[in-house]
C-alpha positions in Angstrom: 141.7 -30.3 -118.3 143.5 -26.8 -118.3 140.2 -25.0 -117.8 139.4 -27.3 -114.8 142.7 -26.7 -113.3 142.1 -22.9 -113.7 139.0 -23.3 -112.2 140.1 -25.0 -109.1 143.0 -22.7 -108.9 140.6 -19.8 -109.1 138.3 -21.2 -106.4 141.3 -22.1 -104.2 142.6 -18.2 -104.5 139.1 -17.0 -103.9 138.9 -19.1 -100.8 142.2 -18.0 -99.5 141.2 -14.3 -99.9 137.9 -15.2 -98.0 139.9 -16.9 -95.3 142.3 -13.7 -94.9 139.4 -11.2 -94.9 137.3 -13.0 -92.4 140.0 -14.3 -90.2 142.4 -11.2 -90.1 140.6 -8.1 -91.3 136.9 -8.6 -90.4 137.5 -8.7 -86.6 139.2 -5.1 -86.8 136.3 -3.9 -88.7 133.6 -5.3 -86.2 135.4 -3.6 -83.0 136.1 -0.4 -84.8 133.5 2.2 -83.6 133.2 6.0 -84.3 134.4 7.7 -81.4 132.5 10.0 -79.1 133.6 13.6 -79.4 133.3 15.9 -76.8 134.2 19.8 -77.0 134.6 21.3 -73.7 134.4 25.0 -73.9 135.7 26.6 -70.7 134.0 30.0 -71.4 136.2 33.0 -70.9 139.4 31.2 -70.0 142.7 32.7 -71.4 145.7 30.9 -72.6 148.2 32.0 -69.8 145.9 31.5 -66.8 144.8 28.1 -68.2 148.6 26.7 -68.4 149.1 28.3 -65.1 146.1 26.8 -63.3 144.8 23.8 -65.4 147.8 21.5 -64.4 145.5 18.2 -64.5 144.1 19.0 -67.9 147.5 19.8 -69.3 149.0 16.8 -68.1 146.2 14.7 -69.6 146.6 16.4 -73.0 147.7 14.2 -75.6 148.2 17.0 -78.2 148.5 20.7 -77.7 147.9 23.8 -79.6 149.8 26.6 -78.2 148.9 29.6 -80.6 145.3 29.0 -81.0 143.1 32.3 -81.4 139.5 33.1 -81.1 137.6 34.6 -83.9 135.9 37.2 -81.7 136.0 38.6 -78.5 132.7 37.5 -76.7 130.5 34.5 -76.6 127.6 35.1 -79.3 129.8 35.8 -82.5 132.7 33.5 -81.3 130.4 30.7 -81.0 128.8 31.2 -84.5 132.1 31.5 -86.1 133.6 28.3 -84.2 130.6 26.3 -85.4 130.6 27.7 -89.0 134.4 28.4 -89.8 133.2 32.1 -90.9 133.9 35.4 -89.5 130.9 37.5 -87.9 130.5 39.5 -90.9 129.9 36.5 -92.8 127.5 34.6 -90.5 125.8 37.9 -89.7 125.7 36.8 -86.1 126.9 39.4 -83.6 126.0 42.1 -81.0 123.1 43.4 -83.2 121.9 40.1 -84.2 122.1 37.2 -81.6 119.8 34.8 -82.9 121.6 31.3 -83.6 118.5 30.5 -85.2 119.5 32.3 -88.4 122.5 30.1 -88.7 121.4 27.2 -90.9 123.0 23.7 -89.5 124.5 23.0 -93.2 126.6 26.2 -92.6 128.1 24.3 -89.6 130.4 21.4 -89.1 127.8 19.6 -87.5 126.3 18.7 -90.8 129.1 16.3 -91.3 127.8 14.8 -88.0 124.8 13.5 -89.4 125.6 9.7 -88.1 126.1 11.3 -84.5 123.4 12.3 -82.1 124.4 15.8 -81.0 123.7 17.5 -77.7 124.4 20.9 -76.3 125.1 21.1 -72.3 125.6 24.7 -71.4 125.4 27.4 -68.6 125.9 30.1 -71.0 122.4 31.8 -71.5 123.5 33.1 -75.0 124.3 29.5 -75.9 120.8 28.2 -74.9 117.2 27.6 -76.5 116.4 31.4 -75.3 118.9 32.5 -78.4 118.1 29.5 -80.8 121.3 27.7 -79.9 119.2 24.5 -79.7 118.4 24.5 -83.5 121.8 23.2 -84.1 121.6 20.1 -82.0 119.2 17.1 -81.5 119.1 18.0 -77.7 120.1 21.3 -76.1 120.2 21.2 -72.1 120.4 24.2 -70.2 122.0 24.5 -66.7 121.0 27.3 -64.6 120.7 28.3 -60.8 116.9 27.5 -61.3 117.8 24.0 -63.0 120.4 22.5 -61.6 119.1 18.9 -62.5 117.9 20.0 -66.3 115.6 16.7 -66.2 113.4 18.3 -63.5 111.2 21.2 -63.7 112.7 24.7 -64.1 111.6 26.6 -61.1 112.3 30.4 -62.1 109.1 31.1 -63.4 107.4 29.5 -60.1 109.7 31.2 -57.7 108.7 34.7 -59.3 105.0 33.8 -59.1 105.3 32.1 -55.8 102.9 34.4 -53.9 100.2 34.2 -56.4 100.4 30.5 -57.3 101.4 29.1 -53.9 103.6 26.1 -52.9 100.4 23.5 -53.2 100.5 24.5 -57.3 104.1 24.0 -57.7 104.1 20.6 -55.7 101.4 19.5 -57.7 103.3 20.4 -61.0 106.4 18.6 -59.5 104.7 15.5 -58.4 103.0 15.2 -61.9 106.3 15.6 -63.5 108.2 12.9 -65.1 111.2 13.9 -62.6 109.4 14.8 -59.2 112.3 14.3 -57.0 114.6 16.5 -59.3 112.0 18.9 -59.6 111.5 19.3 -55.8 115.5 19.5 -55.6 115.6 22.3 -58.1 113.3 24.3 -55.9 115.2 23.9 -52.8 118.6 24.5 -54.2 117.3 27.7 -56.3 115.6 29.1 -53.0 118.7 28.6 -51.2 120.7 30.3 -54.1 118.5 33.3 -54.1 118.7 33.5 -50.2 122.3 33.9 -50.4 122.6 36.3 -53.5 123.4 39.9 -52.5 125.1 38.7 -49.1 128.6 39.1 -48.2 129.1 35.6 -47.6 130.7 32.5 -49.6 128.2 31.4 -51.8 127.1 27.7 -51.4 127.4 26.5 -55.1 129.2 26.7 -58.2 128.2 28.3 -61.4 126.9 25.0 -63.0 130.3 23.1 -63.6 129.3 19.9 -61.5 126.0 20.0 -63.1 127.5 20.1 -66.6 130.2 17.2 -66.0 127.2 15.2 -64.5 125.5 15.8 -67.6 128.1 14.8 -70.1 128.9 11.8 -68.2 125.3 10.9 -68.0 124.9 11.2 -71.8 127.9 9.2 -72.6 127.1 6.4 -70.4 123.6 5.9 -71.9 124.5 6.4 -75.5 123.9 3.6 -77.9 125.2 5.7 -80.9 128.2 7.8 -81.5 127.6 11.2 -79.7 129.1 14.5 -80.1 128.6 16.7 -77.1 129.3 20.5 -77.0 129.6 21.5 -73.1 129.9 25.2 -72.0 131.1 25.9 -68.7 130.8 29.3 -67.3 132.4 28.9 -63.8 135.3 31.1 -64.9 132.8 34.0 -66.5 132.1 36.9 -64.3 130.6 37.5 -61.8 133.7 36.7 -59.7 132.8 35.6 -56.2 133.9 33.1 -53.6 132.0 29.9 -53.6 132.3 27.0 -51.3 134.5 24.6 -53.2 137.1 27.4 -54.1 138.3 27.0 -50.6 140.1 24.2 -51.8 142.1 26.2 -54.4 144.8 29.0 -54.0 142.3 31.6 -52.8 143.1 32.7 -49.5 143.2 36.7 -49.5 139.7 37.5 -51.2 137.3 38.6 -48.4 133.8 36.7 -48.4 132.3 40.0 -48.8 133.6 40.8 -52.3 131.7 40.3 -55.7 132.6 41.7 -59.0 129.0 42.5 -59.4 129.9 45.8 -57.4 132.5 46.9 -59.7 131.6 49.3 -62.3 133.4 47.7 -65.4 132.5 50.8 -67.8 133.9 53.5 -65.4 136.9 51.1 -64.8 137.6 50.8 -68.6 136.7 54.5 -69.4 140.2 55.2 -67.3 143.4 55.0 -69.0 144.6 52.7 -65.9 143.3 51.3 -62.9 143.5 54.3 -60.6 141.9 53.3 -57.3 140.7 50.1 -58.4 144.0 47.8 -58.0 142.9 46.0 -55.0 139.3 44.8 -56.4 141.1 43.8 -59.7 143.7 41.7 -57.9 140.7 40.1 -56.0 139.1 39.3 -59.9 142.4 37.8 -60.8 142.7 35.6 -57.9 138.9 34.3 -58.3 139.6 33.9 -61.7 142.6 31.9 -61.4 140.8 29.8 -58.7 137.9 29.2 -61.0 140.1 28.0 -63.4 141.6 25.5 -60.9 138.1 24.3 -60.0 137.2 23.7 -63.5 140.5 21.8 -64.0 139.5 19.5 -61.3 136.0 18.9 -62.3 136.6 18.4 -66.1 139.9 16.3 -65.4 137.5 13.9 -63.1 135.1 13.8 -65.7 137.5 12.7 -68.4 139.2 10.0 -66.2 135.8 8.7 -65.2 134.8 8.3 -68.9 138.1 6.9 -69.8 137.5 4.5 -67.3 133.8 3.5 -67.6 132.8 3.9 -71.3 134.0 1.3 -73.7 134.0 3.5 -76.7 136.9 6.0 -77.3 135.9 9.5 -76.4 137.9 12.2 -77.9 137.9 15.5 -75.8 138.9 19.0 -77.1 139.5 21.6 -74.5 139.3 25.0 -75.5 137.5 28.6 -74.9 135.4 30.7 -77.0 137.5 34.0 -76.1 139.6 34.9 -72.9 139.2 37.7 -70.5 141.0 41.1 -70.0 142.3 41.6 -66.4 143.4 45.0 -66.2 147.2 44.3 -67.2 149.0 46.8 -69.4 149.0 44.5 -72.4 145.2 44.3 -71.8 145.3 48.2 -72.4 144.3 48.3 -68.5 140.8 47.0 -69.6 138.8 44.5 -67.6 135.9 42.0 -68.9 135.8 41.3 -72.6 134.3 44.3 -74.6 135.9 47.1 -76.6 139.1 45.0 -77.5 140.8 42.6 -79.5 143.7 42.1 -77.1 145.7 38.8 -76.8 144.0 38.6 -73.2 141.0 37.8 -75.1 142.0 36.1 -78.4 144.8 33.8 -77.1 142.9 30.7 -75.9 144.0 27.3 -74.8 143.4 24.3 -77.1 144.2 20.6 -76.0 143.4 17.4 -77.0 142.9 14.2 -75.2 142.6 10.9 -77.2 144.1 7.6 -78.1 146.0 8.4 -81.2 147.0 12.1 -81.3 150.2 13.0 -79.9 152.4 16.0 -80.1 152.2 19.8 -80.3 151.1 22.5 -82.7 153.2 25.8 -82.5 152.0 27.6 -85.5 149.2 30.2 -85.1 145.9 28.5 -85.7 142.3 29.8 -85.4 138.9 28.5 -83.7 137.7 28.7 -87.3 139.5 25.5 -88.0 137.6 23.6 -85.2 135.4 21.9 -87.7 138.5 20.6 -89.5 140.3 19.5 -86.3 137.4 17.7 -84.9 136.4 15.9 -88.3 140.2 14.4 -88.3 139.9 13.5 -84.8 136.6 11.7 -85.5 137.8 9.9 -88.6 141.2 8.9 -86.9 143.2 10.8 -89.2 146.4 12.8 -88.5 145.8 16.5 -87.8 146.8 18.7 -90.9 149.9 21.0 -90.6 148.3 24.3 -90.0 150.3 27.0 -91.9 148.0 29.9 -91.3 150.0 33.0 -93.0 147.2 35.2 -91.7 144.9 34.7 -88.9 141.8 37.0 -88.4 139.4 38.2 -85.8 136.8 40.8 -85.6 133.8 42.3 -83.4 131.1 45.0 -83.9 129.2 46.7 -80.9 129.5 46.1 -77.4 129.3 42.6 -75.3 127.8 44.2 -72.3 130.8 45.5 -70.4 132.1 47.9 -72.5 133.0 51.6 -72.1 131.0 54.1 -74.3 133.2 54.4 -76.8 132.2 50.9 -78.3 128.7 51.5 -77.4 128.7 53.9 -79.9 128.9 51.0 -82.4 132.4 50.8 -83.5 133.9 47.8 -85.3 137.3 46.4 -84.5 139.5 44.0 -86.7 142.6 42.2 -86.0 145.1 40.4 -88.4 148.1 38.3 -87.5 151.0 37.9 -90.1 154.1 36.3 -88.5 154.7 37.7 -85.1 153.0 41.1 -86.0 149.3 41.7 -85.2 147.6 44.7 -86.7 144.3 46.0 -85.1 142.2 48.6 -86.8 138.8 50.0 -85.9 136.1 51.7 -87.8 137.0 55.1 -86.7 140.1 55.0 -88.5 142.5 54.2 -85.5 145.3 51.3 -85.9 147.8 49.8 -83.7 150.6 47.4 -84.8 151.9 45.0 -82.1 154.6 42.4 -81.6 153.0 39.0 -80.2 156.2 36.9 -79.9 156.2 37.2 -76.3 154.6 34.9 -73.6 151.1 33.9 -73.9 148.4 36.7 -73.9 151.3 39.4 -74.4 151.4 41.9 -76.7 154.0 44.6 -77.2 152.9 48.0 -79.0 155.2 49.0 -81.7 153.5 51.4 -83.8 150.5 53.5 -83.0 148.3 54.7 -85.8 150.4 52.6 -88.2 149.6 52.1 -91.9 147.3 48.9 -92.5 149.0 45.7 -94.1 148.8 46.2 -97.9 146.5 43.3 -98.0 144.2 44.1 -95.0 141.1 44.8 -96.5 141.6 41.8 -99.1 141.4 39.4 -96.2 138.0 40.5 -95.3 135.2 40.1 -97.8 134.0 43.6 -96.9 135.7 46.8 -95.6 135.4 47.5 -91.8 133.2 50.5 -92.4 130.6 48.2 -94.3 130.7 45.5 -91.6 129.4 47.9 -89.1 126.9 49.5 -91.4 125.5 46.1 -92.2 125.6 45.0 -88.5 123.5 48.1 -87.4 120.9 47.6 -90.3 120.6 43.9 -89.3 119.7 44.9 -85.7 117.3 42.1 -84.3 115.7 41.6 -81.1 115.1 38.4 -79.5 112.4 38.3 -77.2 113.5 37.1 -74.0 111.4 36.3 -70.8 112.3 38.0 -67.4 114.1 35.0 -66.0 116.6 35.0 -69.1 117.1 39.0 -68.5 117.8 38.0 -64.7 120.5 35.2 -65.7 122.3 37.6 -68.2 122.3 40.5 -65.5 123.8 38.2 -63.2 126.6 37.2 -65.8 127.5 41.0 -66.0 125.7 41.9 -69.3 124.0 44.9 -68.0 
């Protein structure tokens, strides 16, 4: 009798547990979905100008990192470091070796997104299939002047061979393409783009911002699986020139005839100050700020549109791979992003827009932690308390707009400890800065200072060995004429 009673109680208890699980917990499990994760890289955007000109995005942000630092000063080494969590001397991807195909996906945080579809949408030529960036993603979509609609035919090669092939050949290709109308549109828009290049007029198009936003929206709208997107916007990158939609921003004093392509960055950077170039640099600053305001509008509209139309939570991370020197004294009077590890280059924005993460992080953080941060955002976990006692950055060799000093192949390293930043180079020079001031500011306290005692211990190899290994690993990536043309238009001479 007792056994029957125990059995009855056991069955009743089991039924009760089943009822509780089915009616209270199971619905929550059913509706839980992994969020989409979108990393928006506003290429070349520094923190102070972002805070000033990106008002819509800063208002949308639910969690802000105010002291984020880039791991390097230009796209190739910084992108590799962001995805791998390793510095350039560890990834082996830098000025002398620019092939992302050398980076195994298992070295990157994308290895933890195996349940996700991964997509890159990029207007940055370095972050494209031309340099092996596509090897890291399920799909890599390149946006360029010859491919405003990436589903259509890329018409650059055809336009270059137009006289030989003729319009009939192109029309045959376009009409037999899976997206004929977009292919024809690419040709019309590219011919218009080519016709306006070099002319002293306001350009009719942006540098891919709207096309990238459209691509991100389309990917999310059609997604049936959780999706990770890395979107690289290049509108704030050089060349700096007026384009039509900038008229809706604060640009009012820059003549339509101005383009930064007419400036010799190497000549300007070789001077100790901006003697004779003050007006042109002020134009660059205005266009740079206006471009960030333009991106602010484009990306904010993308975010709100996705929030209103996509039923799956979408987490956005807004950041940059590096900033830009704009000829300020704190930039050592430099312009562009070569031959320097200034705060203008390393202090970048980092904002999160999500349903669950709110607050601010004021401790110094590195983009080397990007994988940790988005992993926690994906899993709905709280963000860690980053207490980085040391934050590191480095670069080896020129980025394309550097004065002759860096073209000789020197390496530069920076280490942040508290409010101090020590910068050393492979030629034995060093500077100690105070970085407790406003964003992107640094105050020189000691020139040719002694190194921090632990400086060499923070890097796995000495700086002299870093630059020596980098030179030895020199690898050439075979690129066609159209890629060379796009790089030249970006200011990489």
